[in-house]
C-alpha positions in Angstrom: 15.9 -22.9 -1.4 15.8 -18.9 -1.6 16.8 -18.3 1.8 20.0 -20.4 1.5 21.0 -17.4 -0.8 19.3 -14.4 1.0 20.5 -15.0 4.4 24.4 -15.2 3.6 24.0 -12.1 1.4 22.2 -10.3 4.3 25.3 -11.2 6.7 27.7 -10.1 4.0 26.1 -6.6 3.7 25.9 -6.4 7.5 29.6 -7.3 7.8 30.4 -4.6 5.0 28.3 -1.9 6.7 30.0 -2.8 10.2 33.5 -2.3 8.4 32.4 1.0 7.0 31.1 1.9 10.6 27.8 2.9 9.1 25.4 4.5 11.8 22.3 3.1 10.9 19.1 4.4 12.6 15.9 2.7 11.9 12.3 3.5 13.2 8.9 2.1 12.4 9.9 -1.5 11.5 6.8 -2.6 13.8 4.8 -1.6 10.9 6.1 -4.3 8.8 3.5 -7.1 9.0 4.8 -10.4 10.6 3.0 -12.5 8.2 1.1 -12.1 4.9 1.8 -10.0 1.8 2.5 -6.3 1.7 4.0 -3.8 -1.0 6.9 -2.0 0.5 7.6 1.2 -1.1 10.6 3.6 -0.6 12.2 6.8 -2.1 15.2 6.0 -4.4 18.6 8.0 -4.0 21.1 5.2 -4.2 22.2 2.2 -5.9 22.3 0.4 -2.3 18.7 1.4 -1.5 17.2 -2.0 -1.9 19.8 -3.4 0.9 18.7 -0.7 3.2 15.1 -1.0 2.5 15.4 -4.8 3.2 17.1 -4.1 6.5 14.0 -2.1 7.5 12.0 -5.3 7.4 14.4 -7.5 9.2 13.3 -6.7 12.7 10.2 -8.3 11.8 11.9 -11.3 10.4 10.6 -10.6 6.8 12.5 -11.0 3.5 11.8 -8.5 0.8 11.5 -9.5 -2.9 12.3 -6.5 -4.9 11.3 -5.5 -8.6 14.6 -4.6 -10.2 15.6 -3.7 -13.8 16.4 -6.7 -15.8 19.8 -5.8 -16.7 20.8 -6.4 -13.2 19.9 -10.0 -13.8 22.1 -10.3 -16.5 25.2 -9.5 -14.7 27.6 -12.4 -14.2 27.8 -11.8 -10.3 24.7 -10.1 -9.4 22.3 -12.3 -11.7 22.7 -15.4 -9.8 22.3 -13.7 -6.6 19.1 -11.7 -7.5 17.6 -15.0 -9.0 18.6 -17.0 -6.0 16.8 -14.4 -3.7 13.7 -14.5 -5.7 13.8 -10.9 -6.7 11.6 -9.9 -9.7 13.3 -8.8 -13.0 11.5 -5.8 -14.8 11.7 -5.6 -18.4 10.2 -2.0 -19.4 9.4 -3.3 -22.8 7.2 -6.1 -21.1 6.4 -5.0 -17.7 3.3 -7.3 -17.5 5.5 -10.2 -16.8 7.1 -8.6 -13.9 3.6 -7.4 -12.6 2.2 -10.9 -12.8 5.3 -12.4 -11.0 5.0 -9.8 -8.1 1.1 -10.4 -7.9 1.9 -14.0 -7.5 4.5 -13.4 -4.7 2.2 -11.1 -2.9 -0.8 -13.7 -3.0 1.7 -16.4 -1.6 2.2 -14.0 1.5 5.5 -12.4 0.3 6.7 -8.7 0.9 7.4 -7.1 -2.6 9.8 -4.0 -2.6 9.0 -1.2 -5.1 10.7 2.1 -5.9 7.8 3.8 -7.7 10.1 6.7 -8.8 11.5 3.8 -11.2 15.1 5.6 -11.1 17.4 7.3 -8.8 16.5 10.8 -8.1 19.6 12.9 -8.6 18.1 15.9 -6.9 17.3 13.8 -3.9 13.9 14.9 -3.8 10.9 12.9 -4.6 10.1 12.4 -8.2 6.4 11.5 -9.4 5.3 8.0 -8.5 4.3 5.4 -11.1 0.9 3.7 -10.1 2.1 0.1 -10.2 2.7 -0.5 -6.3 -1.0 0.5 -5.7 -2.3 -1.4 -8.5 -0.5 -4.4 -7.1 -1.8 -3.8 -3.6 -5.4 -3.4 -4.8 -5.3 -6.5 -6.9 -3.6 -8.6 -4.3 -5.7 -7.2 -1.5 -2.6 -6.3 0.7 -1.5 -3.0 2.5 1.1 -0.5 1.1 3.9 0.1 3.6 5.5 3.5 3.1 9.2 4.0 3.7 12.0 6.7 3.4 15.6 6.5 3.3 18.2 9.4 3.7 22.1 9.3 3.7 22.4 6.3 1.3 23.3 8.7 -1.4 26.5 9.5 0.4 27.8 5.9 -0.3 26.9 5.3 -3.8 24.5 7.3 -6.1 24.3 8.2 -9.9 26.9 10.5 -11.0 29.1 10.2 -7.9 32.1 8.0 -7.2 31.5 5.3 -4.8 32.5 5.7 -1.1 33.4 2.5 0.4 35.8 4.0 2.8 35.2 3.9 6.6 33.4 7.3 6.7 31.1 6.6 9.7 28.2 7.8 7.4 24.9 7.9 9.1 21.9 6.2 7.3 18.4 6.9 8.5 15.4 4.7 7.8 11.9 5.6 8.5 9.0 3.1 7.9 5.4 4.4 8.1 2.0 2.9 9.1 0.3 0.4 6.6 -1.8 2.0 4.1 -4.9 0.5 2.7 -5.6 0.2 -1.1 -9.2 -0.3 -1.5 -10.2 -2.0 -4.9 -12.9 0.5 -5.5 -10.7 3.5 -5.5 -8.7 5.1 -8.3 -5.1 4.0 -8.4 -3.9 7.3 -9.2 -5.6 8.7 -6.0 -4.0 5.9 -3.8 -0.6 6.7 -5.4 -0.9 10.5 -4.6 -1.7 9.6 -0.8 1.2 7.2 -0.9 3.7 9.9 -2.4 2.4 12.3 0.5 3.1 9.6 3.0 6.7 8.9 1.7 7.3 12.6 1.6 6.3 13.1 5.3 8.6 10.1 6.2 11.6 11.7 4.0 11.2 15.0 5.9 11.2 13.2 9.2 14.4 11.4 8.2 16.0 14.7 7.1 15.1 16.3 10.3 16.6 13.4 12.3 19.7 13.1 10.3 22.6 13.8 12.8 25.1 15.4 10.6 25.5 18.4 8.1 28.0 19.0 5.4 31.5 19.5 6.5 32.2 22.4 4.3 31.1 23.7 0.8 32.5 20.8 -1.2 30.4 18.5 1.0 27.0 20.0 0.1 26.3 17.9 -3.0 24.1 15.4 -1.1 21.9 17.9 0.3 18.8 19.0 -2.0 19.0 22.5 -3.2 15.6 23.5 -1.0 17.5 22.5 2.0 20.6 24.8 1.2 22.6 22.3 -0.7 24.0 22.0 -4.2 22.5 18.9 -5.5 20.7 19.8 -9.0 17.1 20.9 -8.6 14.5 18.9 -10.6 14.0 21.8 -13.0 17.8 21.7 -13.7 17.7 18.1 -14.3 15.0 18.4 -16.7 16.9 21.0 -18.8 19.9 18.6 -18.9 17.4 15.9 -20.4 
């Protein structure tokens, strides 16, 4: 029944992206397993990242069940859609329920999508990773699939107005090779390696990105260390 909801939503997203004339460049989708469970892990820079992360798995004909904050499931429009697509609500006060549901999905052969930074990075650099993705992969006996997105922040991100105009924005998606999560290793060590892999993919996506800011007013989406005017992690910590 879930796919009666999921596939039309994918079709609607593709229609929207075509209307916006987004230039989506995806590489590495062959690393998504065609069968069996996996934890798909991505950086998080936009409210739309779950859609683009899911697109990265479509060439392998896989649908991703995302772990998302519980408030999204309470919304009158997004709630029924999220439940219909079998995404997983995360209540930060009762995270064990979401963990158990994700584990069941993995063991039944599903791909579960996780954003281990937990919140959008307003600096557009990688924040620290929570260890839940590694622990899920360990307990379910499935691989971790690292992924990086770039350009999605230019459409809709935290603290910026949405840009749903026909702006021809490029979106770069890079998927890395599967990473094992042995049960006899410390989840923190696996998480550090996972973050390094996502960082490498993010840097590759940034190098491949085909455009640069048009002028000084358009540098907001570029991290400070790359010459942009996005706030640094230190500046964001000071703001609280």
